[in-house]
C-alpha positions in Angstrom: 8.5 15.6 -89.8 11.9 14.1 -89.8 14.7 16.4 -88.6 17.9 17.1 -90.3 19.7 15.2 -87.5 17.5 12.2 -88.1 18.3 12.2 -91.8 22.0 12.6 -91.1 22.0 9.8 -88.6 20.2 7.5 -91.0 22.7 8.2 -93.8 25.7 8.3 -91.4 26.6 11.8 -92.5 28.8 13.8 -90.1 29.3 17.0 -92.0 27.1 20.0 -92.8 28.1 20.5 -96.4 24.9 19.0 -97.9 22.3 20.0 -95.3 20.2 22.0 -97.8 20.3 19.0 -100.2 19.1 16.6 -97.5 16.3 18.9 -96.6 15.2 19.2 -100.2 15.3 15.4 -100.5 13.2 15.1 -97.3 10.6 17.5 -98.7 10.5 15.6 -102.0 10.2 12.3 -100.2 7.4 13.6 -98.0 5.5 14.8 -101.0 6.0 11.5 -102.8 4.5 9.7 -99.8 1.6 12.1 -99.6 1.0 11.6 -103.4 1.3 7.8 -103.1 -1.0 7.4 -100.1 -3.5 10.1 -101.2 -2.6 12.1 -98.1 -1.7 10.6 -94.7 -0.3 11.4 -91.3 3.4 11.5 -91.8 4.2 10.8 -88.1 3.5 7.0 -88.2 6.6 4.9 -87.9 6.2 3.1 -91.3 5.6 6.4 -93.0 8.8 7.8 -91.5 10.7 4.7 -92.5 9.4 5.1 -96.1 10.5 8.7 -96.1 14.0 7.7 -94.8 14.2 5.0 -97.5 13.3 7.5 -100.2 15.8 10.1 -98.9 18.5 7.5 -98.8 17.7 6.5 -102.4 17.7 10.1 -103.6 20.9 10.9 -101.8 22.9 7.7 -102.6 21.8 7.4 -106.2 21.5 11.0 -107.2 23.5 10.7 -110.3 21.8 7.5 -111.5 19.7 7.7 -114.6 16.6 5.6 -114.3 13.0 5.5 -115.6 12.0 3.4 -112.5 9.2 5.0 -110.5 10.4 5.4 -106.8 7.4 3.6 -105.3 8.2 0.3 -107.2 10.6 -0.6 -104.3 8.9 -3.5 -102.5 9.9 -2.2 -99.1 8.4 1.2 -99.9 5.1 -0.4 -100.9 5.1 -2.7 -97.9 5.5 0.3 -95.6 2.9 2.6 -97.3 0.2 0.4 -98.8 -1.6 0.0 -95.5 -1.9 3.8 -95.5 -2.9 4.2 -99.1 -6.4 5.6 -99.8 -7.7 3.5 -102.7 -10.0 5.1 -105.2 -13.3 3.3 -105.6 -14.6 3.1 -109.1 
């Protein structure tokens, strides 16, 4: 799990005013990763990078209206696709 300090360092935030918001974004990003991969170990470096990428997107673009699905980001896909559990039909 990524700590609040790791999130703040990644986003270059040096205040405490939005700590609860950052933790909520972290939890949402972690759930999105789990949903995308079908469940995975969230301690692998690419998984952590994807979570940081999502947290940054949620934080920096929180007021943007978009119908774009978060995992359409090519970097996100490159980080997570090796961990994705594909359904066999």
